[in-house]
Backbone bond lengths (Angstrom), bond angles and torsions (degrees), N, CA, C in turn:
res aa  C-N    CA-C-N  psi(-1)  N-CA   C-N-CA  omega(-1)  CA-C   N-CA-C  phi
1 M - - - 1.444 - - 1.519 108.55 -
2 D 1.303 116.77 134.50 1.456 119.68 176.25 1.525 110.08 -100.60
3 Q 1.331 115.57 171.19 1.465 120.14 -175.57 1.526 112.99 -73.14
4 K 1.326 118.56 -13.57 1.465 119.72 177.20 1.516 112.30 -67.37
5 K 1.340 116.09 -20.63 1.465 119.56 179.51 1.526 112.17 -72.49
6 T 1.335 117.79 -15.66 1.463 120.49 -178.60 1.523 112.58 -103.20
7 L 1.312 117.53 11.26 1.470 119.85 174.16 1.520 109.30 -69.50
8 L 1.318 116.61 137.62 1.467 120.40 175.81 1.514 108.26 -115.58
9 Q 1.136 120.18 134.85 1.440 137.85 -5.45 1.498 109.97 -67.58
10 H 1.300 116.90 148.31 1.458 120.94 -177.32 1.518 109.46 -112.72
11 F 1.312 114.74 129.76 1.452 121.58 177.09 1.525 108.53 -122.37
12 V 1.308 117.15 149.37 1.458 119.63 173.36 1.520 108.60 -63.91
13 R 1.309 115.67 -45.71 1.459 122.19 172.20 1.521 107.51 -124.49
14 T 1.307 116.10 120.81 1.461 120.47 -179.58 1.524 109.40 -73.10
15 P 1.340 117.01 126.56 1.463 118.70 177.00 1.521 110.86 -61.17
16 K 1.319 116.64 147.12 1.461 121.05 -175.44 1.521 113.03 -67.45
17 N 1.335 117.52 -22.31 1.462 118.85 -178.56 1.539 111.98 -82.97
18 L 1.335 119.00 -4.38 1.463 122.45 176.49 1.524 109.63 -101.33
19 Q 1.321 115.85 135.96 1.460 119.97 179.40 1.521 109.48 -107.06
20 E 1.336 116.24 147.69 1.461 121.24 -174.08 1.514 113.64 -64.14
21 E 1.297 119.09 -27.54 1.469 120.15 -179.65 1.524 112.58 -68.26
22 N 1.326 117.95 -12.53 1.462 121.50 176.51 1.527 112.39 -87.40
23 F 1.321 118.13 -4.54 1.451 122.09 -179.67 1.527 109.72 -91.27
24 I 1.311 116.55 156.61 1.462 122.32 176.98 1.518 108.30 -98.28
25 Q 1.334 116.33 128.36 1.464 121.47 -178.36 1.532 109.64 -92.90
26 Y 1.323 116.87 102.31 1.459 122.02 175.96 1.513 109.41 -92.40
27 Q 1.324 115.88 151.15 1.455 121.95 175.14 1.524 108.67 -101.32
28 L 1.296 116.66 147.38 1.458 122.86 -179.85 1.522 108.24 -121.07
29 V 1.335 115.81 127.17 1.466 121.40 177.67 1.520 107.35 -124.27
30 G 1.314 117.00 126.91 1.452 121.54 179.10 1.512 111.38 -107.61
31 C 1.317 116.04 148.44 1.451 122.26 -178.82 1.524 108.17 -139.71
32 M 1.327 116.30 130.07 1.460 121.38 177.05 1.524 108.16 -109.63
33 V 1.315 116.53 123.64 1.457 122.07 -178.80 1.524 107.84 -112.90
34 F 1.324 116.43 127.53 1.459 121.87 177.55 1.528 108.03 -111.39
35 N 1.320 116.37 106.22 1.459 122.75 179.31 1.527 107.49 -132.02
36 G 1.330 116.45 64.83 1.450 120.22 -173.39 1.516 111.70 84.41
37 K 1.301 116.83 -33.64 1.458 123.68 173.25 1.523 107.59 -140.66
38 M 1.304 116.42 163.40 1.454 120.56 -177.80 1.523 109.87 -86.68
39 L 1.342 115.84 128.08 1.462 121.54 178.66 1.525 109.23 -123.05
40 P 1.322 117.98 99.12 1.470 118.75 178.28 1.526 110.96 -76.33
41 R 1.314 116.16 142.16 1.461 122.16 176.63 1.522 107.85 -130.96
42 V 1.315 116.37 143.24 1.463 121.98 -179.11 1.521 108.38 -128.09
43 Y 1.321 116.30 135.39 1.459 122.68 179.57 1.525 108.43 -122.84
44 F 1.319 116.33 126.48 1.461 122.25 172.87 1.513 107.63 -102.32
45 T 1.312 116.88 134.99 1.462 120.06 177.43 1.516 109.49 -122.52
46 A 1.306 114.27 142.38 1.456 121.51 178.31 1.527 109.48 -75.21
47 P 1.319 117.34 164.52 1.468 119.95 -177.06 1.529 113.81 -62.43
48 N 1.332 118.44 -22.76 1.465 119.80 -178.84 1.529 112.98 -84.25
49 I 1.335 118.79 -4.92 1.461 122.94 176.41 1.521 108.15 -99.09
50 H 1.320 116.50 124.60 1.464 120.35 -178.04 1.521 110.07 -85.59
51 N 1.303 116.76 137.64 1.468 122.17 175.23 1.517 107.88 -86.55
52 D 1.326 115.85 84.56 1.451 121.30 -178.81 1.523 109.24 -126.37
53 A 1.322 116.40 -167.09 1.466 120.84 -178.58 1.526 111.44 -61.79
54 N 1.320 118.50 -34.85 1.462 121.02 178.37 1.522 111.60 -62.58
55 F 1.317 116.78 -39.21 1.455 120.24 179.20 1.529 110.85 -69.31
56 T 1.341 116.90 -37.35 1.461 120.70 177.00 1.526 110.46 -62.57
57 I 1.326 117.22 -44.09 1.464 121.24 177.83 1.519 110.45 -64.74
58 T 1.319 118.38 -36.37 1.464 121.70 177.37 1.526 110.75 -62.67
59 I 1.329 117.66 -40.74 1.459 121.15 178.02 1.526 110.59 -65.72
60 I 1.345 116.84 -43.83 1.468 119.90 178.09 1.523 109.95 -61.62
61 H 1.318 117.68 -41.97 1.469 121.39 178.07 1.524 111.16 -62.75
62 D 1.315 117.34 -41.59 1.464 121.20 179.35 1.529 111.19 -64.24
63 V 1.328 116.47 -41.73 1.468 120.18 179.17 1.524 110.07 -64.42
64 L 1.332 117.31 -44.77 1.463 119.88 -179.28 1.522 111.96 -69.35
65 S 1.331 117.56 -30.15 1.466 120.82 177.81 1.519 112.07 -67.92
66 H 1.325 116.93 -31.32 1.461 121.65 -178.63 1.530 112.22 -102.02
67 W 1.331 117.39 17.30 1.461 122.61 -178.17 1.523 109.33 -68.66
68 S 1.310 117.13 132.50 1.466 120.50 177.45 1.522 108.59 -95.30
69 G 1.320 116.96 129.50 1.462 121.19 -176.86 1.517 110.54 90.58
70 H 1.322 115.59 -167.58 1.458 119.54 -179.01 1.527 110.00 -85.48
71 I 1.318 115.35 148.65 1.457 120.94 178.84 1.525 107.69 -80.18
72 P 1.336 118.47 130.93 1.468 120.06 -177.75 1.526 111.71 -67.25
73 K 1.347 115.61 159.15 1.464 120.65 179.26 1.522 111.66 -66.86
74 V 1.326 116.28 -34.26 1.464 121.16 178.77 1.525 107.71 -112.55
75 L 1.324 116.25 124.50 1.459 122.27 -179.84 1.519 107.83 -113.33
76 Y 1.318 117.37 118.31 1.457 122.05 179.70 1.523 109.47 -95.06
77 L 1.321 116.34 127.17 1.459 122.51 176.32 1.519 108.34 -114.77
78 Q 1.307 115.88 133.09 1.456 120.99 173.67 1.508 106.60 -122.89
79 L 1.310 116.26 114.60 1.461 121.97 -175.07 1.516 109.82 -115.94
80 D 1.312 114.80 148.74 1.453 121.00 175.04 1.529 107.86 -67.50
81 N 1.298 117.87 133.82 1.464 121.51 -175.79 1.522 109.92 -85.77
82 T 1.312 115.78 79.71 1.455 120.02 176.84 1.518 109.41 -106.45
83 C 1.291 116.50 158.27 1.466 120.20 -177.78 1.521 112.20 -80.17
84 H 1.320 119.07 -5.63 1.457 120.18 -175.82 1.523 112.80 -99.88
85 E 1.323 117.63 -59.94 1.452 120.86 -166.56 1.520 114.48 -91.47
86 N 1.315 119.13 -41.15 1.454 121.46 -162.49 1.515 115.14 -107.69
87 T 1.312 120.00 7.77 1.458 119.49 -177.89 1.518 111.73 -79.11
88 N 1.318 118.79 -15.82 1.467 120.21 -179.90 1.497 109.22 -79.74
């Protein structure tokens, strides 16, 4: 998936009288949580929110805050190896 899919307003075919600079570029971050069953979570961020290490920690905090049951002693994280968000 490319970032053009998260432009708002989204059209299957963009009318020719609309220009891309008038669209808002949202970022999409997905998170898969395995707690006995798979719980997918999706986060949309506005252009003024940076997708950096702070945002990654915020997502981890949100997932742990909404965890059902007890939190295990060992927590395994698998992150996409990108040069922006997850190298810290």
